[in-house]
N, C-alpha and C positions, 0 to 999 in steps of 0.2 A: 486438433483432435482430442485435446484433453479437457476434462471437466465432467461433472456428473451428468450434464445434459448435452454433451457433445455428440455429434457436431451440429445438431439441429438448432439449439438455442444460440450457439456461438455464431453460426452463419446468419441467423435472424437478427442478432444484435449488430453484426457487421453491416448488414443491409440497412438497418436503421441509421447507423453512423454514416454510411455512404449518402443516404438521403439528407442527412444534416449538413453534408459537405464538410465533415470534420477533417478529412484527409484523403489522399489517394491510397486505397486499401488493398492489401495483399493477404489472401488466405493461403496458409501453408498446410497441406494435408493430402489425403487420398482424393485425387481428382474425380475418380469414379463415383465416390460418395458425395462429393461437394457440388458437382455441376448440377444435379437435379434440384438441390436446395437453393441454387442461385437462379432458377428459371424465372422467378417473378421478382424483379427489382434488383437483381445483382449482376446485371449485364456488364457493368463497368468495373467490377471488382476482379482484380487479377488473381489467378490461381497458380501457385507453385506446387507441383506434385511432389509429395513426400509420402510414400506408402506406409512407413513405419509409425508406430505410436509408442509413447512412454507410458506404461501402466501407472495408474494413480497410486499404487502401493509399491512401486519399484524403489529399492534403495537408491539414494542419490549417486553413490559411487558407481553402481551398476548402470544406471541411466546415463551417466556421463560417458562411460566407456562405449556404450552402444548408441550414442546420440545421433551419429551421422545417418541420414536417411529417414529420421523421424520428424514429425511436424514441429516439435519443440526445438530439437537441435538445429534443424535447417532454418527455422525462423530467427533464432539467435544469430546464426551465421549471416543472415541477410543484413543485420545491423553491423556486425563486425566488418563485413565487406563493403559497407557504404551503400548497399542497395535498398536499405530501409532506414528510417530515422528513429524508429521505436518499435518495440515488440510487446505484445500483450498475450498472456496465457492464463487460462483458468485450470490448467493441468496440475501435475505433480509439482508443488511449490519447492520441495527439497531438490528435485531434479533441476528445476528452473534456476535455482540459486547456484547449484554446482556447475551447470553448463555455462551460465552467464559468467561465473567467476573465472572459469578456465578459458572460454572463448573470447571474452571481452577484456578480462583482467581488471584490476582495481585502479582507481585514480591514484597517482603518486601521492604518498602521504597518508593513504587510507589502508589500514591493515585488513579490515573485513567489511564487506558490504552489510547493509542493514535494511530491513523493511520498515517503511514509514507509513503507518496507518492513520487515517483521519478519523477521530472519534467524536461524534456529535455530543454536545451538551446544550442546555438551555441558554447558556451565555455565549455560545458560539463553539465551533469545533476546536480541538487541539490535535497536535501531531504526536503520536506515540511511536517512539523509535528506540530500540528495536522491537518489532512486533512478532519476531519469531525466527529470524535467520540464524542467530547465534545463541545457543542455550548456555554456553559457558563463555565468559568474557573477561577481559583485562580492563583495568581502570582507564588506560589510554584509549581503548576502543570506545568506551562510553563517551569520552570527551570528543572523539571523532564523530560519533553518532549525533552528539549535540550540535556540532558545527554543521553537519549535513541537514539535520532536522530544522535548524534555524534558517538555512537557505531555502529549504522546501516550503516552510511556513510563509516566508516572504513572497515566494513565487506563486504558490498554489492558493494560499489564503489571503494574500494581500496585506499581511501584517508588517508594518514598517520596522518595528523593533520588538521582535517576539520575546516574551518572557520564558526563559528556559529553566526548568526544574528537574530534579532527579528524584525518582520514586524511592521512598524510604519508609521506615516504621515510625518516624517521628520528625517533627520540624527541627528539632535541635540538631546541631552539627555533630554532636557526640553520638547520636543514635544511628543505627544502621549497621550493615556488615562491613567488612574491611573494603570490599569492592566499592561500595557506595561512598564511604568516607574518603577513600583515595581519589575517586573520580570527582567528587565535589571539590577537593583541594585543587585538582588540575583545572577544573572549570572556573575557579576563582581567578585564574591567571590568564583566561582567554578574554577576547573583546566582547564576548556575548553578554546579553542582559540576563545573567544567571541569578535566580532568586533563591537558590538553595533547595532544601528538601521539600518534597510534596508528599503528603500522606494519601493513602488510597481513598479515604473518605472525602478528600478535597478535589479529586479528579473531575467530578461532574459539577463542581462549583466553579469551574473555569478559572482556577488559580494560576494556571500556566498555559502558554500557547504551544510549548514543546515540552514533552515529558520523556525523559531518558531512562532507560533500564536495559538489563540484559534481555535476550530474546525469550528466555524461559518465562520470566515474570511478565514480559510484554505480551506473550501469546496467551497467558492465563488471563490477563486483563482484557484482551481483545475478545476471547471466547466467552468470558463471563459477561461482558457487556452485551454481546449478541444474544446470549441466553436470557439475560435479564430483560432485554427489550421484547423478546418473544414471549416471555412469561407474563409481562404486564399487558401485552396485547391480548393474550388468551384470557387472562383474568378479567380484563375490561369487557371483553366480548361475553364472557360467562355472566358477569354482573348485569349487563344490559339484557341478555336473554332471559334472566330470571326476574327482571324488574316488572312492576305492574305497568299497566298501559300508560299512565302519566309519565313514568320513568322512561319508558321506551320513546315517548314523544320528545322528552327532553334530550335523550341521546340522539334522536334524529335531527333535532335542531343544532346539536353540537357536532354533527358529522363532519362539516367542513374543517372544523378545528382539529378533530381527531385525525382526519386525513392528512392535514398539514404536519401534525406531530409524527404520524407514522412515516411520512416521507423523510422527516428530519432524522429519525432513528434508524432508517433502513440502510443497510450496506449497499443496496441497489443504487442509491443516490450518488455514492462516492465511487462506485464501480470497481476500483482496484487500488492497490497500494504500490508505490514505486519502490524498486530495489535501488537504494542509494549507494553510491560508492563505486559502481562499475562504470566502465567507459562506454556507456550506451544507455539510452532511455528504456528501461524495462519496467513493466507494470504487471504486478501479480494480482490477478482477479480471483475472486472467491471460487472455490471448487463447485459451489452450488449456484453459480451465476446463471441468471436467466437472461433473456435478450435485453432487458432494460439495463441490467448491471453491465453487460458486455458493451452496450452502446456507450455508457458513461465511462467505462474503463478505456475504451478507444479514444473518446474525446479527451480524457485526462492525459493519455499518452501523447496525443497530438499536440496538446497545449504545452506539455513539458518539453517536447522536442522543439516546438516553435520558440519557447522562451529560453532555450538552451540551458536547461537545468544542470546537465553534466558539466558544461563549461563554467557555469557560475559556481558550482561546488569546487571545481578545480582551482578557480581563482581564489575562493575563500580559504581553501586549505593552504595554497601556496603563500598567501598573505600572512596567515597565522604562523606558518613555519618560518617565514622570513622575520617576523616580529620576534619569535622565540629565539632565533639565532642571533639577532641583533642584541637582545637582552643578555644572552649568554656571553657575548663578547664585550 
């Protein structure tokens, strides 16, 4: 029931995912409102009645205390109780994080969960972690984000040995704030393919497959990327509109290429970002998600559950902790 276009677009996206055969799907929400939307194509989608909603602007702590009986709270509990393998929400992301953290708890060895967003570039996508879950971080948390982001890049992007970088104001190891410098020192001692600092100007040159930062910086990068993509799309449209007939003809011939580029840059293509570090597959969809974005978010969640992302992260963290303990002894 969460999201700017809920429940209409959420249900429509779920129907599309069901038609794809992505998974056995469960909608959690007000059954009175959901059933009419499922009349055409949603006959095989299960509905779990939850009459309450978490407002999009509700503080996380308040939403967590009042989660029971809401669509978001009950959906997370389905995963906790083993009645679902993954949960997707386009609702209040802060509430989603808080409810998942309390209901599912973190993987042993992980202090805080992190949002891993896939950012498109011309050289291929990279994973940005954390993209907004933790605005204030410790250096050891960033190292944990890197381990989780590395695992996600292997599973979701099919990269065998991801290049892991940490966002900073310069490539030199002496540059950056105390958090960045300390985190880089920790990452040097991990088995990751850590390449060092990555500057903002290099993000879209695909210098790294995983870029680590605190959630404040990560969310600024994410929102700036979305805004820039929208800006260039509008600017290109305005240029074509004002072009002479020959220019319009050229734009028409290039339309397939423009459409491909638009698809590469659209968040609809990636659907949602997983919340890494909790003991359950959780995918945070964009609040503005339309049916295409929801379909892709559901497909992403199903794939992560099938590939056992949570278990793989647990194994990676346990192995790293065992190596660190062996070195200490």
